[in-house]
RODO-2510 file (C-alpha; in nm, 4 decimals, decimal comma):
residues 441
     n   res          X          Y          Z
     1     m    -2,5290     9,1809    -0,2058
     2     s    -2,6376     9,0387     0,1342
     3     p    -2,4724     8,6838     0,1880
     4     v    -2,7021     8,3966     0,1850
     5     d    -2,8390     8,2960     0,5263
     6     p    -2,8348     7,9415     0,5316
     7     y    -3,1472     7,8960     0,7993
     8     g    -3,3238     8,1160     0,6083
     9     g    -3,5746     8,0567     0,3128
    10     t    -3,9393     7,9101     0,3493
    11     g    -3,8668     7,5687     0,2419
    12     p    -3,7962     7,3345     0,5139
    13     h    -3,4317     7,2406     0,6283
    14     g    -3,2688     6,9117     0,5626
    15     w    -3,3493     6,7842     0,8972
    16     e    -3,7137     6,8230     0,8881
    17     r    -3,7875     6,6695     0,5902
    18     p    -3,9412     6,2942     0,6247
    19     a    -3,7129     6,0493     0,5822
    20     p    -3,8115     5,8685     0,2303
    21     s    -4,0028     5,4992     0,2433
    22     p    -3,7626     5,2666     0,1602
    23     p    -3,9112     5,0044    -0,1517
    24     w    -3,9360     4,6974     0,0918
    25     r    -4,1834     4,8514     0,3327
    26     d    -4,4643     4,7519     0,1488
    27     r    -4,4260     4,3619     0,3266
    28     e    -4,4505     4,3661     0,6609
    29     p    -4,1123     4,2744     0,8402
    30     e    -4,0710     3,8668     0,8908
    31     p    -3,9191     3,7653     1,1696
    32     e    -3,5632     3,6673     1,2014
    33     a    -3,4635     3,3039     1,2440
    34     r    -3,2000     3,1613     1,3891
    35     t    -3,0803     2,8290     1,3863
    36     n    -2,7177     2,6540     1,4039
    37     g    -2,5476     2,9266     1,5110
    38     f    -2,6604     3,1544     1,1655
    39     s    -2,8718     3,4581     1,1867
    40     v    -3,1021     3,4553     0,8968
    41     s    -3,3174     3,7707     0,7787
    42     a    -3,5265     3,8034     0,4664
    43     d    -3,6529     4,1398     0,4804
    44     r    -3,3379     4,3275     0,5744
    45     p    -2,9626     4,2782     0,5313
    46     a    -2,7437     4,1130     0,7984
    47     e    -2,4297     4,1882     0,8869
    48     t    -2,1639     3,9397     0,9586
    49     r    -1,9935     3,9354     1,3542
    50     g    -1,6642     4,0804     1,1804
    51     g    -1,8741     4,3810     1,0231
    52     t    -1,9000     4,3161     0,7026
    53     q    -2,2341     4,3872     0,5227
    54     a    -2,3644     4,0920     0,2912
    55     g    -2,6564     4,2163     0,0131
    56     s    -3,0556     4,2472     0,0958
    57     g    -3,1538     3,8577     0,2598
    58     a    -2,8001     3,7146     0,2817
    59     v    -2,7234     3,4776     0,5462
    60     a    -2,4553     3,6102     0,8468
    61     r    -2,2175     3,3276     0,9960
    62     d    -1,9031     3,3221     1,1338
    63     a    -1,5618     3,3909     0,9890
    64     g    -1,5431     2,9895     0,8631
    65     a    -1,7546     2,7262     0,6878
    66     a    -1,9770     2,6153     0,9932
    67     v    -1,9873     2,6576     1,3533
    68     r    -1,8480     2,3849     1,5273
    69     r    -2,0599     2,2273     1,8101
    70     r    -1,9080     1,9040     1,9050
    71     d    -2,1616     1,8646     2,2038
    72     a    -2,4644     1,9492     2,0435
    73     s    -2,6320     1,5716     1,9611
    74     g    -2,6784     1,5315     1,5860
    75     y    -2,3846     1,7025     1,4572
    76     d    -2,0983     1,5278     1,3891
    77     r    -1,7562     1,6433     1,3906
    78     g    -1,7512     1,9067     1,1063
    79     g    -2,0092     2,1273     1,3332
    80     a    -2,2860     2,0741     1,0309
    81     s    -2,6171     1,8782     0,9982
    82     r    -2,5567     1,5444     0,8481
    83     n    -2,8561     1,5717     0,5889
    84     s    -2,8151     1,9612     0,5153
    85     r    -2,5442     2,1497     0,3869
    86     p    -2,4607     2,4751     0,5475
    87     v    -2,5674     2,8000     0,4236
    88     r    -2,3917     3,0315     0,2375
    89     p    -2,3854     3,4277     0,1507
    90     g    -2,5964     3,4761    -0,1223
    91     d    -2,8551     3,2085    -0,0694
    92     a    -3,1237     3,4457    -0,1099
    93     a    -3,4716     3,3160     0,0619
    94     d    -3,7141     3,3008    -0,2657
    95     g    -4,1161     3,4252    -0,2254
    96     s    -4,1839     3,1219     0,0247
    97     g    -3,9207     3,2496     0,2559
    98     r    -3,7086     2,8722     0,2370
    99     f    -3,3854     2,8691     0,1496
   100     p    -3,1915     2,6220    -0,0853
   101     s    -3,0946     2,3183     0,1141
   102     n    -3,1701     1,9393     0,0884
   103     g    -3,5241     1,9579    -0,0047
   104     l    -3,7233     1,8013     0,2561
   105     d    -4,0176     2,0014     0,3132
   106     a    -4,0598     2,1966     0,6785
   107     p    -4,1977     1,9705     0,9038
   108     d    -4,5517     2,1389     0,9807
   109     g    -4,5996     2,3050     0,6566
   110     d    -4,4689     2,6432     0,8353
   111     p    -4,2719     2,8490     0,6029
   112     e    -4,1590     3,1295     0,8212
   113     y    -3,8258     2,9542     0,9525
   114     p    -3,5963     2,9216     0,6416
   115     t    -3,4205     2,6538     0,7683
   116     a    -3,7295     2,4598     0,9335
   117     q    -3,7297     2,1869     0,6324
   118     q    -3,4038     2,0961     0,7956
   119     e    -3,4588     1,8428     1,0646
   120     p    -3,2449     1,8000     1,3611
   121     v    -3,0152     1,4863     1,3408
   122     r    -3,0387     1,3081     1,6668
   123     d    -2,8730     1,0129     1,8149
   124     s    -3,1682     0,7304     1,7145
   125     p    -3,1837     0,3821     1,8406
   126     p    -3,0230     0,1186     1,6424
   127     g    -3,3379    -0,0398     1,4460
   128     s    -3,5728     0,2856     1,4070
   129     e    -3,6283     0,4202     1,0277
   130     h    -3,4717     0,7542     1,1613
   131     p    -3,2381     0,8056     0,7983
   132     t    -2,9218     0,8094     1,0621
   133     a    -3,0329     0,5594     1,3142
   134     q    -2,7594     0,3570     1,1122
   135     l    -2,4811     0,5839     1,1702
   136     e    -2,2852     0,5161     1,4715
   137     p    -2,1364     0,7787     1,6898
   138     v    -1,7081     0,7566     1,5934
   139     r    -1,4643     0,8241     1,8408
   140     d    -1,0931     0,9429     1,7711
   141     d    -0,9242     0,6348     1,7449
   142     g    -1,2252     0,4558     1,5550
   143     d    -1,3835     0,2605     1,8014
   144     p    -1,7845     0,2840     1,7532
   145     a    -1,9920     0,4208     2,0754
   146     g    -1,6389     0,5283     2,2543
   147     q    -1,6044     0,1624     2,3617
   148     p    -1,2673    -0,0147     2,3730
   149     p    -1,2139    -0,2873     2,1078
   150     p    -1,2577    -0,6380     2,1648
   151     r    -1,0158    -0,8557     2,2272
   152     g    -0,8434    -1,0380     1,8666
   153     r    -0,9590    -0,7257     1,7129
   154     r    -0,6867    -0,5284     1,5706
   155     r    -0,7095    -0,1289     1,5414
   156     p    -0,6773     0,0528     1,2141
   157     g    -0,2821     0,1246     1,1799
   158     r    -0,1960    -0,1826     1,3873
   159     r     0,0309    -0,4391     1,2637
   160     r     0,0044    -0,7695     1,3417
   161     a     0,2059    -1,1170     1,2587
   162     t     0,0686    -1,2775     0,9231
   163     r     0,0626    -1,6127     0,8983
   164     a     0,3966    -1,6607     0,6411
   165     a     0,6043    -1,4723     0,9281
   166     a     0,4379    -1,7257     1,2185
   167     r     0,5440    -2,0227     1,0258
   168     q     0,8716    -1,8752     1,0283
   169     r     0,9223    -1,8905     1,3719
   170     s     1,0083    -2,1441     1,6302
   171     s     0,7857    -2,5076     1,4890
   172     g     0,9790    -2,7006     1,7966
   173     k     0,9168    -2,7236     2,1234
   174     a     1,2605    -2,6523     2,2558
   175     g     1,2825    -2,3274     2,0388
   176     r     1,4068    -2,4533     1,7313
   177     n     1,2896    -2,4496     1,3694
   178     l     1,3106    -2,8394     1,3645
   179     p     1,2965    -2,8621     0,9898
   180     a     1,5513    -2,6543     0,8958
   181     a     1,7616    -2,7849     1,1645
   182     i     1,7226    -3,1440     1,0179
   183     g     1,7956    -3,0419     0,6875
   184     v     2,0828    -2,8501     0,8010
   185     g     2,2332    -3,1639     1,0357
   186     v     2,1842    -3,4050     0,7296
   187     a     2,3652    -3,1507     0,4512
   188     l     2,6594    -3,1414     0,7122
   189     g     2,6595    -3,4904     0,7853
   190     l     2,7172    -3,5203     0,4118
   191     l     2,9836    -3,3062     0,4423
   192     i     3,1860    -3,4551     0,6812
   193     v     3,1271    -3,8745     0,6184
   194     v     3,1701    -3,8456     0,2229
   195     p     3,4999    -3,6891     0,1731
   196     l     3,6275    -3,8711     0,5245
   197     f     3,5650    -4,2187     0,3504
   198     l     3,5955    -4,1193    -0,0105
   199     y     3,9162    -3,9213    -0,0426
   200     p     4,0404    -3,8105     0,3015
   201     p     4,2653    -3,5140     0,2150
   202     a     3,9400    -3,3595     0,1230
   203     f     3,8278    -3,3918     0,4756
   204     l     4,1170    -3,2052     0,5977
   205     v     4,0107    -2,8847     0,3920
   206     v     3,6978    -2,9599     0,5156
   207     i     3,8665    -2,9174     0,9170
   208     a     4,0523    -2,6070     0,7835
   209     a     3,7528    -2,4185     0,6626
   210     a     3,5521    -2,4946     0,9558
   211     l     3,8270    -2,3858     1,1777
   212     a     3,8744    -2,0398     0,9692
   213     v     3,4845    -1,9717     1,0204
   214     g     3,4539    -2,0525     1,3671
   215     c     3,6926    -1,8160     1,4213
   216     w     3,5091    -1,5454     1,2119
   217     e     3,2342    -1,5789     1,4477
   218     m     3,4001    -1,5763     1,7520
   219     t     3,5965    -1,2899     1,6182
   220     r     3,2557    -1,0998     1,5857
   221     a     3,0840    -1,1968     1,8507
   222     v     3,3308    -1,0808     2,0828
   223     g     3,3902    -0,7750     1,8688
   224     r     3,0276    -0,6696     2,0131
   225     a     3,1640    -0,6581     2,3519
   226     g     3,4427    -0,4504     2,2838
   227     v     3,7397    -0,6888     2,2374
   228     h     3,8813    -0,6682     1,8791
   229     p     4,1423    -0,9736     1,8284
   230     p     4,3164    -0,9742     1,5004
   231     l     4,1007    -1,2010     1,2279
   232     v     4,3797    -1,2948     1,0099
   233     p     4,6667    -1,4508     1,1911
   234     l     4,3992    -1,6356     1,3701
   235     v     4,2047    -1,8032     1,0570
   236     a     4,5690    -1,8364     0,9028
   237     g     4,6665    -2,0038     1,2444
   238     s     4,3696    -2,2575     1,2289
   239     v     4,4650    -2,3686     0,8769
   240     l     4,8364    -2,3820     0,9600
   241     t     4,7558    -2,5811     1,3324
   242     a     4,5193    -2,8494     1,1354
   243     g     4,7734    -2,8858     0,8931
   244     l     5,0706    -2,9803     1,1022
   245     a     4,8354    -3,1809     1,3200
   246     w     4,7812    -3,3976     0,9922
   247     f     5,1048    -3,4531     0,8886
   248     a     5,3484    -3,3757     1,1861
   249     g     5,0894    -3,5804     1,5078
   250     p     5,0207    -3,4042     1,8313
   251     d     5,3233    -3,2447     1,8984
   252     a     5,2786    -3,0465     1,6154
   253     l     4,9223    -2,9288     1,6819
   254     t     5,1096    -2,7748     1,9881
   255     l     5,3452    -2,5922     1,7919
   256     g     5,1033    -2,4563     1,5682
   257     l     4,8744    -2,3206     1,8931
   258     v     5,1816    -2,1439     1,9897
   259     v     5,2679    -2,0009     1,6317
   260     t     4,9187    -1,8825     1,6381
   261     v     4,8856    -1,6917     1,9822
   262     l     5,2640    -1,5197     1,8809
   263     g     5,1385    -1,3975     1,5449
   264     a     4,7864    -1,2731     1,6640
   265     l     4,9806    -1,0843     1,9551
   266     l     5,1989    -0,9415     1,6949
   267     w     4,9479    -0,8545     1,4409
   268     r     4,7964    -0,6715     1,7346
   269     l     5,1198    -0,4541     1,8243
   270     g     5,0748    -0,2898     1,5084
   271     d     4,7702    -0,1209     1,6475
   272     g     4,9292     0,0343     1,9679
   273     l     4,8927    -0,0461     2,3091
   274     a     4,5565     0,0986     2,3698
   275     g     4,3306    -0,2029     2,4980
   276     f     4,6362    -0,4408     2,3813
   277     r     4,5488    -0,6778     2,7217
   278     r     4,2369    -0,7432     2,6628
   279     d     4,2635    -0,8043     2,2900
   280     a     4,5470    -1,0367     2,4100
   281     v     4,3188    -1,1750     2,6301
   282     g     4,0927    -1,2502     2,3807
   283     a     4,2912    -1,3630     2,0823
   284     t     4,4635    -1,6673     2,3052
   285     l     4,0892    -1,7776     2,4060
   286     i     3,9923    -1,8089     2,0351
   287     a     4,3245    -1,9855     1,9633
   288     v     4,2476    -2,2250     2,1667
   289     y     3,8941    -2,2728     2,1779
   290     v     3,9111    -2,3297     1,8278
   291     p     4,1982    -2,3862     1,6109
   292     f     4,3511    -2,6279     1,9332
   293     l     4,0624    -2,8249     1,9846
   294     g     3,9502    -2,8993     1,6203
   295     g     4,2929    -2,9760     1,5766
   296     f     4,2263    -3,3292     1,7185
   297     a     3,9736    -3,3966     1,4494
   298     a     4,2672    -3,4317     1,2046
   299     l     4,4862    -3,6091     1,4796
   300     m     4,2188    -3,8786     1,4941
   301     a     4,1686    -3,8632     1,0907
   302     a     4,4981    -3,9374     1,0076
   303     l     4,5128    -4,2572     1,1601
   304     d     4,4965    -4,5885     0,9829
   305     d     4,1208    -4,6377     1,1456
   306     g     4,0774    -4,2635     1,1669
   307     p     3,7377    -4,2365     0,9586
   308     q     3,5609    -4,4714     1,1973
   309     r     3,7477    -4,2840     1,4949
   310     v     3,5863    -3,9708     1,4194
   311     l     3,2564    -4,1150     1,3074
   312     v     3,1546    -4,2720     1,6094
   313     t     3,3017    -3,9578     1,8280
   314     l     3,0555    -3,7661     1,5800
   315     v     2,7925    -3,9907     1,6265
   316     a     2,8292    -3,9788     2,0014
   317     v     2,8039    -3,6520     1,9774
   318     v     2,4643    -3,6489     1,7737
   319     l     2,3105    -3,8625     2,0042
   320     s     2,3800    -3,6936     2,2924
   321     d     2,2277    -3,3985     2,1523
   322     t     1,9563    -3,5177     1,9834
   323     g     1,8551    -3,7364     2,2876
   324     g     1,8936    -3,4103     2,5212
   325     y     1,6830    -3,2239     2,2772
   326     a     1,3913    -3,5054     2,2843
   327     a     1,4001    -3,5553     2,6913
   328     g     1,4013    -3,2029     2,7570
   329     a     1,1294    -3,1142     2,5394
   330     n     0,9142    -3,3651     2,6710
   331     f     1,0002    -3,4322     3,0233
   332     g     1,2469    -3,1276     3,1504
   333     r     1,1285    -3,0181     3,4877
   334     h     1,4096    -2,9595     3,6792
   335     p     1,6726    -2,6929     3,5377
   336     m     2,0353    -2,7809     3,5319
   337     a     2,1954    -2,4561     3,5200
   338     p     1,9364    -2,2010     3,4867
   339     t     2,1736    -1,9183     3,5295
   340     i     2,3979    -2,0215     3,2200
   341     s     2,1133    -2,1794     2,9666
   342     p     1,7492    -2,2362     3,1336
   343     k     1,6352    -2,4608     2,8668
   344     k     1,8833    -2,7461     2,9674
   345     s     1,7554    -2,9482     3,2213
   346     w     1,8536    -3,2871     3,4462
   347     e     1,5911    -3,4854     3,2790
   348     g     1,7507    -3,3544     2,8851
   349     l     2,1317    -3,4727     3,0853
   350     a     1,9746    -3,8249     3,1596
   351     g     1,8487    -3,8324     2,8136
   352     s     2,1949    -3,7399     2,6467
   353     l     2,3728    -3,9710     2,8462
   354     g     2,1712    -4,2761     2,8097
   355     a     2,1347    -4,2127     2,4114
   356     a     2,5097    -4,1269     2,3806
   357     a     2,5801    -4,4756     2,5619
   358     f     2,3580    -4,6794     2,3827
   359     g     2,4255    -4,5863     2,0402
   360     s     2,8205    -4,5964     2,0953
   361     a     2,8278    -4,9317     2,2635
   362     l     2,6760    -5,0499     1,9300
   363     l     2,8715    -4,8618     1,7357
   364     i     3,1856    -4,9305     1,8135
   365     w     3,1265    -5,2934     1,8915
   366     l     3,0490    -5,2694     1,4804
   367     l     3,3280    -5,0405     1,3417
   368     l     3,6231    -5,1203     1,5696
   369     d     3,5318    -5,4516     1,7170
   370     v     3,5718    -5,3076     2,0632
   371     a     3,3001    -5,4261     2,3345
   372     p     2,9668    -5,2894     2,4154
   373     w     3,0476    -5,1811     2,7964
   374     w     3,3653    -5,0017     2,6663
   375     g     3,1528    -4,8449     2,3978
   376     a     2,8562    -4,7618     2,6589
   377     l     3,1638    -4,5948     2,8644
   378     f     3,3097    -4,3732     2,5797
   379     g     2,9344    -4,2681     2,4865
   380     v     2,8961    -4,1270     2,8363
   381     a     3,2350    -3,9764     2,8598
   382     v     3,1469    -3,7987     2,5007
   383     s     2,8385    -3,7138     2,5914
   384     a     2,9472    -3,5330     2,9460
   385     a     3,2335    -3,3304     2,7219
   386     a     2,9908    -3,2429     2,5091
   387     v     2,7387    -3,1357     2,7514
   388     l     3,0187    -2,9101     2,8928
   389     g     3,1047    -2,7730     2,5909
   390     d     2,7684    -2,6585     2,5363
   391     l     2,7477    -2,5139     2,8516
   392     a     3,1003    -2,3117     2,7974
   393     e     2,9616    -2,1493     2,4904
   394     s     2,6260    -2,0912     2,6607
   395     m     2,8225    -1,9080     2,9289
   396     i     3,0166    -1,7089     2,6775
   397     k     2,7223    -1,6149     2,4902
   398     r     2,5462    -1,5177     2,8086
   399     d     2,8437    -1,2499     2,8326
   400     l     2,8653    -1,1301     2,5200
   401     g     2,5432    -1,0815     2,5420
   402     v     2,3941    -1,2558     2,2206
   403     k     2,1995    -1,5765     2,1309
   404     d     2,3763    -1,6958     1,8644
   405     m     2,7304    -1,6538     1,7325
   406     s     2,5588    -1,5986     1,3688
   407     t     2,3342    -1,6839     1,1442
   408     l     2,4847    -1,8839     0,8954
   409     l     2,3150    -2,2216     0,9642
   410     p     1,9384    -2,2057     0,9553
   411     g     1,7418    -2,3634     1,2119
   412     h     2,1516    -2,4105     1,4495
   413     g     2,2268    -2,0442     1,4756
   414     g     2,5797    -2,0134     1,3357
   415     l     2,8677    -2,2953     1,2752
   416     m     3,0389    -2,2282     1,6276
   417     d     2,6737    -2,3075     1,7672
   418     r     2,7191    -2,6371     1,6248
   419     l     3,1193    -2,6909     1,7042
   420     d     3,0690    -2,5717     2,0751
   421     s     2,9933    -2,9719     2,1621
   422     v     3,1662    -3,1835     1,9419
   423     l     3,5272    -2,9131     2,0240
   424     f     3,5069    -3,0268     2,3871
   425     a     3,4019    -3,3969     2,2825
   426     l     3,7331    -3,4352     2,0223
   427     p     4,0219    -3,4100     2,2876
   428     t     3,8110    -3,6581     2,5048
   429     a     3,7248    -3,9318     2,1886
   430     y     4,1010    -3,8925     2,1135
   431     l     4,2729    -4,0159     2,4167
   432     l     3,9586    -4,2372     2,5101
   433     l     4,0296    -4,4445     2,2104
   434     a     4,3644    -4,3992     2,2406
   435     i     4,3285    -4,6375     2,5444
   436     v     3,9974    -4,8510     2,5130
   437     v     4,0887    -4,9588     2,1495
   438     p     4,4676    -5,1304     2,2109
   439     a     4,3348    -5,2446     2,5823
   440     a     4,0200    -5,3784     2,4416
   441     g     4,2801    -5,6132     2,1608
***
């Protein structure tokens, strides 16, 4: 048998056969419509950019949901028209050549373009009848039209102080919360005056407690500068010094200072020699500044007319502080020590001296039966010492980098912020009254 000749035979070969006519050749091919980056054809399959072939009448589109065209007018940042949804694969054209969309008719009744019914969105001037005329282009930071926000208008996410927080701020001209300062001042005055006249031994407890708190605040403040004096011997020495001054007089007050300093140094030696000199200087400063100067209050209170002497001294300090505050806040123009305390002025100093002199002249005449001019001299001296004490602590706080010694007293700061003037005024008042009262009598 002879082999079959594949090229023989009478029938037409495969490459000579006519190609079968496709089923869709019955109607005219419709033109291809391109809109918004999509290739749409209703009579032939469409190929996506990645090469994947969809079914007949499918839509070719980029990989992803929609083509982002930020610079094209009428489109938001999503890249699609605001009035229509993006065409998805599988949305086939019906007989009219339209694709499912938002249902809007073609502008001119032309059904040839599948998305002709989707009217392009353009930026329209405010007040027009365009459906998006009321929409404003949004910038990244949330401000419309790309304009910076006007003053007084906060941006989203920005926090501003509420009225309640603003009320908590300073309500006085000199930086104090005046209502809180007055309330705390009155409470401190009652805490001193009531035991001083009703039961003097209780006033000794008040003095010892105040000196102990003062040592704690000073130790805490100098600790921020790397100085660590021992707290326990300073607090114990404060109580001891006040008791010795009350029961044994001026010599015992000096003895209490020596015992306090020696106790602090011995306590500090237990922690080693590293930084000992620095901590020893800090402990000595605190022992002199708080227990020793504060012990003069116990010396005056232990006398027969001690309550009256303590009262005129405290009133002179309060009048000095109040007069300086009022005069400085209303008339202060010339700073007295701007590098130490910028808020103190010469006008405030004049107010302090005048208020203390006038009040002390009247009070000493009524309580101690001393001529008013002696009282005025006493008030001027106590006021000057109080101002110096205030400046001294301001200098210490400036060197330490703190505004207040603590936040124990609302409107005043810490207890040492109130005792700074009193501590310098106490030895001055003690010495002056020891001379003036017997001499005047």
